[in-house]
C-alpha positions in Angstrom: 78.8 -17.0 38.7 81.0 -14.6 36.7 79.7 -11.0 36.2 79.5 -11.0 32.4 77.4 -7.8 32.4 80.5 -5.7 32.9 81.8 -4.1 29.7 85.1 -2.8 31.2 88.4 -4.5 30.9 88.8 -8.1 32.2 90.6 -8.8 35.4 94.3 -9.8 35.4 94.8 -13.2 33.8 97.1 -16.1 33.3 97.5 -16.0 29.5 97.4 -19.1 27.4 99.5 -18.7 24.3 97.7 -19.3 21.0 100.5 -21.6 19.8 102.4 -23.3 22.6 106.1 -24.1 22.0 106.0 -27.2 19.7 109.4 -28.4 21.0 107.9 -28.7 24.5 104.7 -30.3 23.4 105.9 -33.8 23.4 108.0 -34.1 26.5 106.6 -37.6 27.0 106.4 -39.0 23.4 105.1 -42.4 24.8 101.9 -40.7 25.9 99.0 -40.4 23.4 98.8 -37.0 21.6 95.2 -37.8 20.6 92.1 -37.9 22.8 89.0 -39.7 21.7 85.9 -41.2 23.3 87.8 -44.1 24.8 90.9 -42.4 26.1 91.5 -44.0 29.6 92.4 -40.7 31.3 88.8 -39.5 30.8 87.7 -42.0 33.4 89.1 -39.6 36.1 86.5 -36.9 35.2 82.8 -36.4 35.7 80.5 -37.3 32.8 76.7 -36.8 32.5 75.2 -40.2 31.5 71.5 -39.7 31.9 68.7 -37.4 32.9 67.4 -37.8 36.5 64.0 -38.8 35.2 65.5 -41.6 33.1 66.6 -43.3 36.3 63.4 -44.4 38.1 62.5 -47.6 40.0 64.2 -50.0 37.6 68.0 -50.2 36.9 69.2 -48.4 33.8 72.1 -49.4 31.5 74.4 -46.7 30.2 77.7 -47.0 28.3 80.6 -44.7 29.2 84.0 -44.7 27.6 83.0 -48.0 26.0 82.2 -49.6 29.4 78.6 -50.7 30.2 77.4 -49.4 33.6 74.2 -50.0 35.5 72.7 -47.0 37.4 70.0 -47.6 40.0 68.4 -46.1 43.1 68.8 -48.4 46.1 66.5 -47.2 48.9 66.7 -43.8 47.2 70.5 -43.8 47.0 71.9 -43.4 43.6 74.5 -46.0 42.7 76.5 -47.0 39.6 78.2 -50.3 39.0 80.0 -52.0 36.2 77.1 -53.8 34.4 78.4 -57.3 35.0 77.6 -59.7 37.8 80.8 -61.3 39.2 79.2 -64.7 39.2 78.5 -65.5 35.5 79.0 -62.0 34.1 75.3 -61.4 33.4 74.2 -57.7 33.0 72.8 -56.4 36.2 70.8 -53.8 34.3 68.3 -56.5 33.4 67.9 -57.3 37.2 65.6 -55.8 39.8 65.9 -53.2 42.6 64.9 -54.9 45.8 64.8 -52.1 48.4 68.4 -51.5 49.4 69.9 -54.1 47.0 70.2 -54.8 43.3 69.3 -58.4 42.4 70.8 -60.2 39.4 68.1 -61.8 37.2 70.2 -64.8 36.3 70.9 -66.5 39.7 69.4 -64.0 42.2 72.6 -62.7 43.7 72.0 -59.4 45.5 74.4 -56.4 45.9 74.2 -53.5 48.3 75.1 -49.8 47.6 78.8 -50.5 48.1 78.8 -53.3 45.5 79.2 -56.1 48.0 77.2 -59.3 47.6 74.6 -59.7 50.4 72.9 -63.0 49.4 73.6 -66.0 47.2 70.4 -68.1 47.1 72.2 -71.3 46.0 74.2 -71.3 49.3 71.4 -70.9 51.7 70.7 -68.2 54.3 73.7 -68.7 56.6 76.5 -69.3 54.1 79.6 -67.2 54.0 79.8 -64.8 51.0 83.1 -65.1 49.1 85.1 -61.9 49.4 85.4 -61.6 45.6 81.6 -61.6 45.3 81.3 -57.9 44.7 80.7 -55.6 41.8 82.9 -52.6 41.0 81.2 -49.3 41.9 82.0 -46.0 40.2 84.3 -43.8 42.2 81.8 -41.0 42.0 78.1 -40.7 41.4 76.1 -37.5 41.7 72.8 -35.8 40.6 73.1 -32.2 39.6 71.1 -29.9 37.3 68.7 -32.7 36.5 71.5 -34.9 35.2 73.1 -38.1 36.6 76.9 -37.9 36.6 79.5 -40.7 36.9 83.3 -40.6 37.5 84.5 -44.1 36.9 87.8 -43.5 38.7 88.6 -41.0 41.5 87.9 -37.6 39.8 90.7 -35.1 39.3 88.2 -32.6 37.9 85.4 -31.0 39.9 81.7 -31.2 38.9 80.8 -28.1 36.8 79.4 -25.1 38.6 76.2 -23.8 36.9 74.6 -21.5 39.5 71.8 -20.3 37.3 70.1 -23.7 37.5 69.3 -23.1 41.2 68.7 -19.4 40.9 65.0 -18.5 41.2 65.5 -15.5 38.8 66.1 -18.0 36.0 63.8 -20.3 34.0 65.4 -23.7 33.3 64.8 -26.0 30.3 66.6 -28.9 28.7 66.6 -30.1 25.1 66.0 -33.8 24.5 69.4 -35.6 24.7 70.9 -36.2 21.3 73.1 -39.0 19.9 75.9 -38.2 17.4 78.9 -39.8 15.9 81.1 -36.8 16.9 83.5 -37.3 19.8 83.1 -35.4 23.0 86.4 -33.6 22.4 85.1 -32.2 19.1 81.7 -31.3 20.6 83.2 -29.4 23.5 85.8 -27.7 21.3 82.9 -26.6 19.0 80.9 -25.1 22.0 84.0 -23.2 23.1 84.8 -21.8 19.7 83.4 -18.4 18.7 84.8 -18.0 15.2 82.5 -20.4 13.4 79.3 -18.5 14.2 79.1 -16.3 11.1 79.5 -19.3 8.8 77.9 -22.3 10.5 75.0 -20.5 12.2 74.1 -18.1 9.3 70.6 -19.8 9.3 69.9 -19.0 13.0 71.8 -16.2 14.8 75.1 -15.5 13.0 75.6 -12.2 11.1 77.6 -11.5 8.0 80.0 -9.0 9.6 80.5 -11.0 12.7 83.7 -12.7 11.6 86.3 -10.5 13.4 86.8 -11.1 17.1 88.7 -8.6 19.2 91.6 -10.1 21.1 90.5 -12.0 24.2 92.5 -13.4 27.1 92.2 -16.6 29.0 91.6 -17.0 32.7 92.9 -20.4 33.9 91.9 -21.9 37.2 93.1 -25.5 37.8 91.2 -27.7 35.4 88.9 -24.9 34.1 89.5 -21.9 31.9 87.3 -19.2 30.5 87.3 -16.1 28.3 84.8 -13.4 27.1 84.2 -12.2 23.6 82.4 -9.0 22.5 80.3 -10.0 19.5 77.3 -9.1 17.4 74.3 -11.5 17.1 70.7 -11.4 16.0 68.6 -11.2 19.1 65.2 -12.6 18.2 64.2 -12.8 21.9 64.2 -9.0 22.5 60.5 -7.8 22.3 61.7 -4.3 21.5 63.0 -5.5 18.2 59.5 -5.9 16.8 58.6 -2.4 17.9 61.7 -0.9 16.2 63.1 0.4 19.5 66.0 -2.0 19.4 67.9 -3.3 16.3 67.8 -7.0 15.5 71.6 -7.2 15.4 72.8 -6.3 18.8 76.1 -6.2 20.7 76.5 -9.1 23.0 79.0 -10.3 25.6 79.8 -14.0 25.1 81.3 -15.9 28.0 82.7 -19.4 27.3 84.1 -21.8 29.9 85.9 -25.1 29.9 84.2 -26.8 32.8 85.9 -30.2 32.5 87.1 -32.4 29.6 83.5 -33.2 28.5 81.5 -30.1 29.7 81.3 -26.5 28.6 79.4 -23.5 29.9 78.3 -20.6 27.6 76.7 -17.4 28.9 75.3 -14.7 26.6 74.7 -11.3 28.1 72.7 -8.7 26.2 73.7 -5.1 27.1 70.6 -3.6 25.5 68.2 -5.6 27.6 70.3 -6.4 30.6 69.3 -10.1 30.3 71.4 -13.3 30.3 70.9 -16.6 28.5 73.2 -19.5 29.8 73.9 -23.0 28.6 75.5 -26.0 30.0 76.7 -28.6 27.4 77.5 -32.0 28.9 78.7 -34.5 26.5 78.9 -38.2 27.3 81.6 -40.3 25.6 79.5 -43.4 25.0 82.0 -45.4 22.9 84.5 -45.0 20.0 81.8 -43.9 17.5 79.0 -42.4 19.7 78.4 -39.5 22.0 75.4 -38.3 23.8 74.7 -34.5 24.2 72.8 -33.0 27.1 72.0 -29.3 26.5 70.7 -27.3 29.4 69.4 -23.7 29.2 68.8 -21.1 31.9 67.5 -17.6 31.1 66.1 -14.6 33.0 64.4 -12.9 30.0 61.1 -14.8 29.7 57.7 -13.3 30.4 55.6 -16.3 29.5 57.8 -19.4 29.9 55.1 -22.0 29.2 54.4 -20.3 25.8 57.9 -19.3 24.9 60.0 -22.4 25.8 58.8 -24.8 23.1 59.9 -22.4 20.4 63.2 -21.6 22.1 64.0 -25.3 22.5 63.2 -25.9 18.8 65.6 -23.0 17.9 68.4 -24.6 20.0 67.9 -27.9 18.3 68.3 -26.1 15.0 71.5 -24.5 16.2 72.9 -27.9 17.2 71.8 -29.4 13.9 74.0 -26.7 12.2 77.0 -27.7 14.3 76.5 -31.4 13.7 76.4 -30.9 9.9 80.1 -29.9 10.2 81.3 -32.2 13.0 79.7 -35.4 11.7 81.5 -34.9 8.4 84.9 -35.4 10.0 86.9 -38.5 9.1 88.9 -38.4 12.3 86.9 -37.9 15.5 89.9 -37.5 17.8 91.2 -34.2 19.1 95.0 -33.7 18.9 96.8 -32.4 21.9 100.0 -31.8 19.8 99.9 -28.1 18.7 101.8 -29.0 15.5 98.9 -31.0 14.2 96.7 -27.9 13.5 97.3 -24.2 12.7 95.9 -22.1 15.5 95.6 -18.3 15.5 95.0 -15.7 18.2 91.2 -16.1 18.1 91.7 -19.8 19.0 93.2 -19.3 22.4 90.4 -21.0 24.3 90.5 -24.0 22.0 94.3 -24.2 22.4 93.8 -24.0 26.2 91.3 -26.9 26.0 93.8 -29.1 24.0 96.5 -28.2 26.5 94.3 -29.2 29.5 93.4 -32.5 27.8 97.1 -33.3 27.4 97.7 -32.3 31.0 95.0 -34.7 32.2 96.5 -37.6 30.2 99.9 -36.7 31.7 98.6 -36.5 35.2 96.8 -39.9 35.0 99.9 -41.5 33.6 101.9 -40.1 36.5 99.4 -41.5 39.0 99.4 -44.9 37.5 103.2 -45.0 37.4 103.3 -44.0 41.0 100.8 -46.7 42.0 102.7 -49.4 40.2 106.2 -48.4 41.5 107.7 -50.8 44.1 107.3 -49.6 47.7 109.8 -51.9 49.5 113.6 -52.0 49.3 115.2 -53.2 46.1 116.0 -57.0 46.1 118.3 -58.8 43.8 117.8 -62.5 42.9 120.9 -64.6 42.5 
C-alpha cells in the first residue's frame, strides 16, 4: 500500500502528458475510439458483479457487458457460466445447485464446475454425453474484498490491490450497491478526477477556495497508474474540530489510482490527525444503459464503529448522489480515447492516462484476436 502520509516530493515517475500527440492517437483508425459498457475489450478485465452475500445456496443471475451469466457455489467452489443451457438455451440461473453440479430446471441436465455436462436424464444412466454438451465458463472467477469478480475472457489486467481491507487496523464498510445509467468509463473517470470537488461536492466536503490544484505527476505501472494531490477539504470526522483545536477545513493528501478499466482506488490522508480513509470503487458494466456501483470504505480513524458507520455511509451516499446528478445528465455515455475529442489541461493528467490505457486495452485485444485468427500453416494457392 503506498505511503501517502509523506508530504515530501514524490518518487521519480513516468510522466503522462496532459494532451498526447493527436497525430499519433489514431494509428489504427479501424479500432473504436469510444469505450462504452459493451466494448468487447472489457471482457479481458476483472469486474465486480455481486457482493459475496448475494451468492448463497441458489444460483444468481448477473449481467455483464450485456451478457447474462449465472454465478453459483458448487460444493463451495465459486463458478460463473454463461446463463444458457446448451440444450434448449434455458437460463441456468433458474435451476438448482445439486452438490457439485448445477441442474437446469427445464430438462434436468447437470453441469460440473468446469461447465461439462455430467448427466442427461432422457438418455439414461450409462449413455455417452455429447462433447458439445457443455456450458461456457468465465475465464476467471474470484472473491475478494467481499465482492464476486468475473473476467469473461483471459484477464490482461490484475485484480485490484486494496490492502486496507485485510488490515486489522482498519474498519471496513460497504455502501449498498447502486444502479445508474452512467457508463463505467464515466464513473471511473469521475472517481479519478479531483477538479470537480469544489463545484459538485459543495454540499458535502468541497470548499470554495479548493479549485486550484498544484501540478501532480503520474506514476504508471503496467495497467495501473496513480497520482497524489495536495488539497483542502472539510474534515467532519476530526473530533478536535468540535473543540476548536483543529480547523474544519484541513490540508489533505489525496491519492487516486487507476486499478483497472472499471475500478478506482482513492486514499485520503489527513496530516493533522495522521489518519487515512480509503475507498475502492468497482463499477460493473451491466449493459449499454446500466451500470452497478460497489463502493467500499476502509478507515483507521473510528473510535466507535457501530455508532459511527451508519452516518458515514449515509454521507458517502450523498457524495455519490452529487456525482450522479452530473453524470446521469450526459447525452453520450461513452468515453472517448481520442484526445482530440475533449480539451484537457494539466490538472487532467490522470484522466488522460485513463483514456490512454483504455485505448491501449482495445489495441491489445485487437492484436490478440488478429494473432489467433492468423493462418498457422504454409500458404496454399488454389488453382
